[in-house]
Structure formats: C-alpha cells, structure tokens
N, C-alpha and C positions, 0 to 999 in steps of 0.2 A: 603321723608322728609329730608331737609338739617339740618346740625349741625355745630356747631363751633368746629374747631380743635385747641387744646391748646397744644403748643409744651412743651415737658417735660423739667423741670428745674433741674439743679444740683447746689449744693452749693460748692463754692471754698473758702478755707481759705488760705490767703497769709502769708508770713513769717513775715510781719509787724503787723499781727494780724487782719487785715481788712478781712471782708468776703463779698461775693456777690453771687447773683444768676445769673446763665447764661443758655443759651440754651444747652441742652445735645448735645454733639458732637462738642462743641467750641474747637478750636485749641489752643495750647499753644502760637502759633505765634500771634494769635488774642489777647489773654490775655497779651502777652508781650508788644504789642504796647501801651496798656493802662497803663502799668507800667513803660514804658521806662523812663519817667521823673524823676523816683526815682534813676536812676542808672547813674553814670558818664560815664561808657563805655557800649558798646553794649551788650544786653542780647543775649547769643548765645545758651542756652539750659535751662532746668529746672529740678528740682527734683520734682517728683510726688509721695507723700508719701514716700519720701527719696529713690526713685529710679530715676536715670537720664534718661530723655527722650529728644529726639530732638523736636524742636519747631513745626514740622509737625504733632506731635501726637495730637489726638482728645481725649478729656475727656468725658467718658460715665457715671461717677458716682461721688458722692461727693468726693472731694480730697483736700489734702493740697498741695499747690504749692510754691516752693521756686526757684525763677529765679537765673540763673547762669550767671554772667557777666565775663568780662576778668580780673577782679581783683582777681580771684580765680584760684587755681590749676586746678580744673575741667574745668573751662572756657578756660584756656590756652591749655589743651589737646584737647578740641573740635576745637580751632583755629589751632593748629599745624596739626591735622588730616585733616581738611578742606583745608588749604593752600597746604598741600602735594597732595590732590586730584587735585587741580588746576595745580600744577606743572606737575603732571602725564598727565593730559589732554592737557596742553600746549605743552609738549614734543611730544605727539602723533600728534598734529596738525602741529608743526613745522618740526618734523623729523619722518614722518610716518614709523611705524615698529620698532622704537627705543624702548629700555627698560630702565626704570628708576629703580634703586635699592636704597632703603632707608637703610643705613648701621647702623648709631649709632649717638648719640648726641655728639657734639663737639663744643667748643667755643660758647656756649649758642645758638646753632643752630642745624640743622641736617646735617650731612655729607651724601651726596648722590652721586651716580655714574650714568652717562648717558652712555648707551651702544648703539652706532649706527655705529659700524664698523670701527671707526677710533678714534684717540685721540681727546679729547674735546678741543676746541679752545676758547679764550676769545670772539670771535665773536659768537660762538654758545651759550655762556652763555648770551650774550647780546640779542640775538634773543629770547631765552627761557624766559628771564625776561620780555621783551617787550610784548610777547604773554600772559604771566600770567597777566600783568597789563591790557591788552586788555580785557581778560576774566573778570577781576574784575570790569572794567569800565561798561561792559555789564550787570553786576549784574545778571549773569546767575543763574537760580534756580539750587540748588543741590537737586535732587529728589530722595527719598528713595522708592524703590520698593521692596516689599516682595514677594519672589519667592519660589516655591518649591525647595528643594535642588537639585532635579534631573534636574530642568530647569536651575538652576544657573551652574550646572556642564556642561551641554551641551553648555551653553553660553561661558564658559571659554575654553572648548575643541575646539570650533570653533575659538577662538582667539589664540590657541596655548599656553594657560598659564598652563603648566603642573603642576607646583607647587600649583597653586590655586585649580586645579582639585583634586590633591592628598589630599590636606588639607580638602576640602569640602567632599570628599568621606569617610574620616575618622570621620567626625563630626557627632555626635549622635543628629541630629536635622532634623525635617521635613522641616522646612522653614528657609530661611536666608535673610538678608537685603542686597540689592545691591544699591549702590548710583551712580546716573548719574549726569555728568556735561557736558551738551550738548550731543554729541553722545558718549562720553567716559564714561565707566562704571567701577566700581571696588567693590571688597569685602574689606571693611576696618573695623578694630576692634574698634567699638564705634560710637558715634553720630557725626553728622555734623551740621554746620550752615545752615540755610534755603536757602542762596544764596551766591554768591561770593562777593557781595558788602560789606559783613561784614569784608573782609580780606584786609584791606588797608595797613597794616604795615609789610613789608618784604624786603628782598634784597637777591640776589644770588651773591655769592662770589666765584671767581675762587680759587680752592684749590686742585691742581693737586695731584692724577689723577682724582679727582672728583669736587664736588661743595658743598659749605655749604649754605644751605637755612637758612638765618639768620631771627630770630624771636624776637618779643618783649617779655618782662617778665611781670608777673602779677603786679609787683610793679610800673611799668610805661608802660602800654600797648600801649601808643600812640607814642612811639618812640623806635628805636632800641638801645640796650645797646652798649657801646663801644666795638669794636672787640678786643678780646685778643687771641694771638697766644698760642696754646698748643702743640708744636711740640713733646714733650716727650710722652704726653698722646696719640697723634695721632699714634705715632710709636708702642705703646702698643696695640692700637686698630687694627692696621694693623697686628700685630702679632697674635691677637685673630682670625682675619679672616683667617690667614694662618693655625692656629691650626684647625679651622673648616674644612679647605680643606684637611688637613692631615687625619682627622677623617671622611672625605667624608660625612659630615653631617651639612649642613648649615641651613636647615629648619626643623621645627617640624615634618612635615609629614615624612621626611626621618628618623628622630629618631624613630618615631612610627613604621616604616616599619622594622627598625633594631630590635626593641623590639619584634615584632611579629615573625620575622624570627630567633630569638634566637641569634642575633649578638650583644646584648647589653653588653655582658660580655667583648668582645673585646674592645668596646668603653670605657667602664669604665677602663680597664687596660691601654689603650693607653692615655687616658685623664690624668690618675694619674701619668703616666710615664712622661708626658709633664711637669706636675707640679714639679715632683722630679728633672728632668733635669734642669729646670729653677732655682729652689732653689739651686741646686748644683753649677750652674754657678754664682749666686750671692755670694754664699760662696766663690768660687774661687776668685772672684773679691776682697772680703773683705780681704781674706788671702794674696792676692798679695800686698795689702797696709797695712799689719799688723804693719809695723814699724811706721806708722803715726796714724793709726786709733785707737782711744781710747774709742769712743762711737759709738754704732750702734743704730740708732733710726728707729722705725717701726711705721708708722702712716697710717690711712686710715679711711674712714667713717664707720658707724655702720654696723655690720654684714658682714664685708669684710673678716673675718677670720684671724684678726691680731694675736690672741693668738696662734692658731695652727701654722701659718706661723712662728712665732718667735721660737717656740719649734723645728720645723723642721729645721729652719735655724741654731739653736744652734747645732743640731746633725751634719749637714753638715760641720759646722765650725770646730767641733771637729775632723771630718775626715781629715781636713787640718791641724790639730795640733793647732787650735785656740780654746781656752776654755773661752767663754764669761761668764760673771756674770750678771744675770738679776736683775734689779731694778724695783720695782713697783711704778709707779707714784701715784697710789691710796693712798699710805701711806703718801704722801705729800699734801693731801687736807688740806685746813685750817679748823679750827673748824667751826662747822655748823652755828653758830651764825654770823660768819664772811663771809660766802659764798655770793657771789653776787646774786642779783635778776634779772630776765629777765623782759621784758617789761610788762608781765602780773602780775608781783609781786611774781612769783614762784621762788623757789631756782634754780639757774643755775649752776648745776655741770659741765657743759661742757664749761663754760667760762674759759679762761686761768687764770683769777684771782682767780679761785676756788683752784688753786694750790699755796702753799707757794713758790713762785719763788726764794725768797731771801734765804730761808733755803736750798731749793733744790740745787741751784747753789753753795752755800757755801759748801754743802756736796760733790758735784761733784768735785769741785776744790780740796778739801782736799783728797778725795779718789784717784784722779789722781795724786796727789803729793806724794802718797805712805802712807798717814796717815791711821790709823784705826779709823773708824767712827761708832758711835752707830746710827742704823737706826731706824726711827719711825715706828709705826704700827697704821694705822687709824682704830678705832673701829666705824664701820658703825652703830651699835646700839645706841651708846651714842653720835655719831657725834663729837668725840673728838680724837686728836692725843695722843697716849700713847708711852711709852718707856719700852720695855720689855727685854732689855739687848741683843738684836740682833745686833752684831757688824760685820763689814766686813773690810777687807783690801785686796787689789788686787795688783798684780805685773803688770809691764808694758805690758807683754804679754797676759793679760786677759782683753779684752775690755768690757766695760759695754754694755749691751743690754737693751734698754728702749722702751717699747711698750705703745703707747697711742695716742689720737687723735691730740695732739699738737706737735708731734715729728718733723714736718717740720718747725714749727714756731721757728725762731732764738731766740725769747725771752725766750723760755723754757730752752735753754742750753747756755745762753749768756756767761757764765763763761768758756766755752770750745771753743777754736779757731776753725774756720770753717774747716781748713784742717785736724783736728783731729777727724772729724765726718763723718759718712756716713749715709745719710738719704734715707730711703726705703719707698716708697708709695705703698700701696696695696689696690686694689679694685676689685669688682667682675664684669668684663667687659664682658658680655655674648657674646659668638660667634654665638649664635643660634638666628634665626628670625622665626616668625610665617610664614611669606612668604616674597616675595621681597619687598613688600610695607608696611609690618607690623612688625617693629622691636620689640624686647623685651627690654624695658627700663631697664638699670642697677638698678634703683631705685626700680622697681617691684621686681626684683630677690632678692635684699637685704631685702626688706620688708617681702617677703615670708620666707626667711631664719630667720629673727628676730621673726616673729609670731610663727614659730615652736620652736625656741630656748627658747623664753620667756615662752612658755607653758611647754616645757620639763624641764627647769632648773630654772625658776624664779617665778613660780606660778602665771604668768600673763596670762589672757585669751586674745584671739585675739582682743576683744573690747578695752581692756586697751592698747594693743600695737598700735592699730590704733589711739586711742585718743592721744597718746604720739608722734606719727610719725612726725606730722607737726613741733613740737618743736624740735625733733631730726634733721630734715632736715634743720631747720633754723640754728641750731648749726653747721651743716656741711658746710653750705653756708658761715658762718662766720669764722669758725675755721680750716677748712681743705682744701676746694677747692681753695681758693685764694693762697695757698702755694704749690699746688701739683707740679707745674713746677720747684720748688726748690729741688725736690728730685734728688738724684744721680742715683737711680735705681727705677724701678717700677716692681711690680709683679701683674699679673692678676689672681685672685683666683677663677674665675668662672670655673665651670665644666659643660661640655656640656650636661651631662645627669641629672643634679642635680634636675631641676624642676620636672622631671618625678618621682624622688624619693620623693621630698618634697610634692608632690601632696596629697599623702594618709594621710600625718600628717596635712596639712594645711586645707583641705576641711572640715573636721568635726569641726574644730575650727571656721572657717569662717561661717559655716552653723548655728551656735548658735546665731549669731548676727541677731536681728529681725528688722522689718520695723519700729519699734518704736524708733530705735537708729539712731542718725544723721550719724553714720558711716556705715549704711546699704548699701548705694550706693557704697562705696569703697569695702565693702565685696562682693557685687554682682559682681563688675567689676573684682575683682580678681578671684572669682569662675568661671566667664565666661571665663576668660583667662586660668585657669587651665584645662578647659574642653578640650582644644586642645591636651593635653598630655595623652598618655597611661601610666598607672602606671608601675613603675620599682621597683622591691624589692631591699632591701638594704643589703642582706646577702653577696654580693660579694664586697662591698665597704671596702677597707682596713682600719684597725683601726687608721692609722695615716692620713687619708684623712682629708682635710679641712672641707668636709661636715659633718664629725663626730662631729665637734664642735657644730653643730646645731640639730642633730638627736640623738646623744648619742653614747655610747660605743667607745669613743675615748681612744687610749692608753695613751693620755696625761691627762686624767681626774684624779684629785686628790682624 
C-alpha cells in the first residue's frame, strides 16, 4: 500500500524578525539567495544561533539566522581568509612547488612572501594577480570537506607540509575541515565564501622582499582604500620576525613542542631579555638627546603594555643618569558633563577633546619654563577635576614622561616644540603564527590580554569586554593608527610565549558567554583559537614583565 511522503519542516527566524518554514536540510546558501536583496554587499556567511557558519552548512533544526555581509568585521574576516586561499591556489598553479607565507597585516592589507627559489620580480606579481583574477572569473567553488584528523595529516604529509602536520597532530579533535579551491587544498582557521566569485576587490602590490595583498575595508567594501606607506611599522614587524628566528619558534606547534620538552623556560628568559635589551636601547637614544628632549611621549593601542613599558623605560633612563618625571593624562580629563559623545550618544573618553588641552598645554609650558605648578587630580567617582595641593617643579635635566593613547598626536602637546619631544609607539606585534598560512592577528592577542586584565583588575567579565571592544577599536582607528608613523621610536611588546600563559586565564572567562549572547560567536572564535596552544605556567615570568600588567603580581603594581 502506497503512502504520501511529507518532508520534515524546520522554522527559521531571521534577524529582521521574519520567520518561515523550510525543508529540513536547507543550506544557508539557499536561504542567503532569498535574503540577498536586503543587503548592499554580498552575504558571505551567517550566524546560526549566534555561532558563525559558512554558507555550505545545512540546517537540521529550528534556528535563528543572522546573515553576515561585507559591512561587518566578521564578513571581512571571511573575505580576507578566502582571498588568501585564492592567492595560495594561484601561486601553486603559476609557480608549482612554491610556498606562500602570510606574515602580518600592513598598510590595510596582508604582507605575504612568495618562496620559489629566487627573488620575487614585478613580473611574478603580475602573473600571480592575473591568475587570481582568472580563478575569480571562473567562480570556482570553495568546497569544505570534513576529514578525520588522521586523513588530513596523511594529506599534508604527502604534500610535504611539515608545519601543518605538526599542528594537526597536536590538535585535540577527531575531525578537521579542509577547504578546496580547484585541486589546491588547505587547512585554514575559520569559514570561507562558497565560491571565488565573491572576491572581486583586491590588488597585489610589490613590497620587497614580499607582496602586500591589498583588501577593502568594511566601511567601503566595493573599493580599495588609498595605499599608505608604513615604513617604520614594517621595520618593527621585520624585527619581530627576526626575534622569532632568534627564539627558533615561528609557529605554535614549535612552541608547544618546546613546552612538552621542558624548553619553555629558555624561551621565556630569551624573550624577556630581548625586551630588556630593546628598552635599554631606547633609553640610550633618549639619553643621547638629553640636551634637547624635555618630553617623552608613550602611546599605543589598548592592552599594548604602555604602563609597564613606561615604568621600565623610567628605570633604564635612570641607569643613564636621566630622571624623568611622570605626568598622568587622566588628571586632565574635562569634567564629565563636558566630555564629548560618540556617534551612539555614549561618553567618548577616548576622544582627544575629552582632555582639557588648553590647561594641559599651559601647564606643560610653565613646567618646562621652570615654574612650580599645582597639578590637578581627576576624581573618577564624581567626574570632576580636583586640586589637592600636589605641586611639581622640574629642572631641565628631568624630562616629563607622558603615557596615553594621544601621545603621537601633535595637538596633545602643541605648546612644546617638536625637537624637544621624543614620541614612542608601542604595540603587541606577535612574532608567532598558527602556521605559514594562518597568522595571529595583533588585535586578537591584545583582545585576549584585555579580557584577562579586565577580569583581574577592573571587575569586568569577558562579555563586557567584548561588548566594548568594537568601540575601543573605533577609537584606535581614529586616535592612534593614523599617527603611528609620526613616532620617533617603536617598541614591540609582544612576547612569543604569552598566549600559552594567557590561555588558562582567558578560557574560563570566555566559556561563561552563552549562545543567548550576541558576543557568543566571538567568544567561540577565540576559544577555538586558544585550543592550538598548550598551557604554560606563569611562575617563571619575571615580576617586571609586560605580561604581569595583565595577569598580576607585577613589581610595578601600586
């Protein structure tokens, strides 16, 4: 006796509040085609119950779906990852047997190197870009295959990819996702676009000894931003790579092997010694210009370790016979009712207008003229400036040291002639990569530092830190990064071992964020990232380490 087969239905709730019934097993790609008219830029992925999935994923149960397009940070990460795979595939097709390494972000793009047995020529770059564009014209599918980890290991062994093999062998998972673009396959950390046709906007720029893969930004995904040279930053990034070579530890798998073999103590000591040597060199430079330098400015993005760096620099300057006097920018905040607001209407403490620039510059001029000045104290509870009788007077041989996000902006210290100032930029530019194609973004390293510090010292949970992070990043883009090349000196505060230490602090904080929170996808991304690291205990980290600013027990804590 025949019967009617009724396909099972599931209910999908979309971010705009609309709901609908669909056949069980419907893919996100099918759903995205129906929703495409609501988005100005292509939909490249989706959040399913606040967890990011690629569009190849099929839905088997009732779900909430939020599509991700290129106007979001998550969307641009998918775009960047996918165009990187296209570059790797194109390189293999044009230069069989060559190796591409993805090094770090630079000039609003990715700095990469092409290793094919000789120097890279402009003609090589032209060929590579032409092949990338051909792959995009073909709209090749980017196919995800879920393999047993043992199968994936054999795949990469056959291809001679030792660093991928080591990484996967250490990974505590039964299965892994491999993405294919034509005959080329790779293990890449995160989701991809369904095909190459989504990746229309890019450019390769010759940047010896490598290449910059130029990318759009979420604010304008349909065109490339104007190219800006960052020679000073590039020099520091090259120095970071050299430090990784000194430590013989460029990839996470190598760090883990050192941890297992008991060699992490040496890595900690050498990494800390590299920091100390660099800070001493900066102090030597300042001391050599002591006759002119009256103000030392230390600036950098959130969680770059500015406070500890300034304290250690202070000590090294004293070794040189230079005794700096610190001044706190916080004490020059305007009264809270005069603090500017950001675009959302929230108080914007990171705007330079949140500082009383007129009073601050007046005090600087008077102090440098040898006058005694009564310094204000900002009361964060009342939101008012107070005067408590704290007075300072400094001799010419005692430069002022000022630490804060606006230190590189000439407006902050306009009363001081440029030749009387030394500006120092500090950021955490990690030397470590997951493997040759999966770099560790500086932003991620700083975010994990901040999550741990906010919990340890500011009574903020990880959810609150993640909620604030986009605002913090907007402030950095506006107030710090545009001025970084104006620095006289740069210091890289990253420690090659730090994420292995921060892991045990950050994981339990991130695990408290539930799928009901919009920040869940970011928490999962960071947890999946930390899985790659074996934990390292913190008992051998010296008390003056920059890492102590985030995990505690610093000798500089008040």
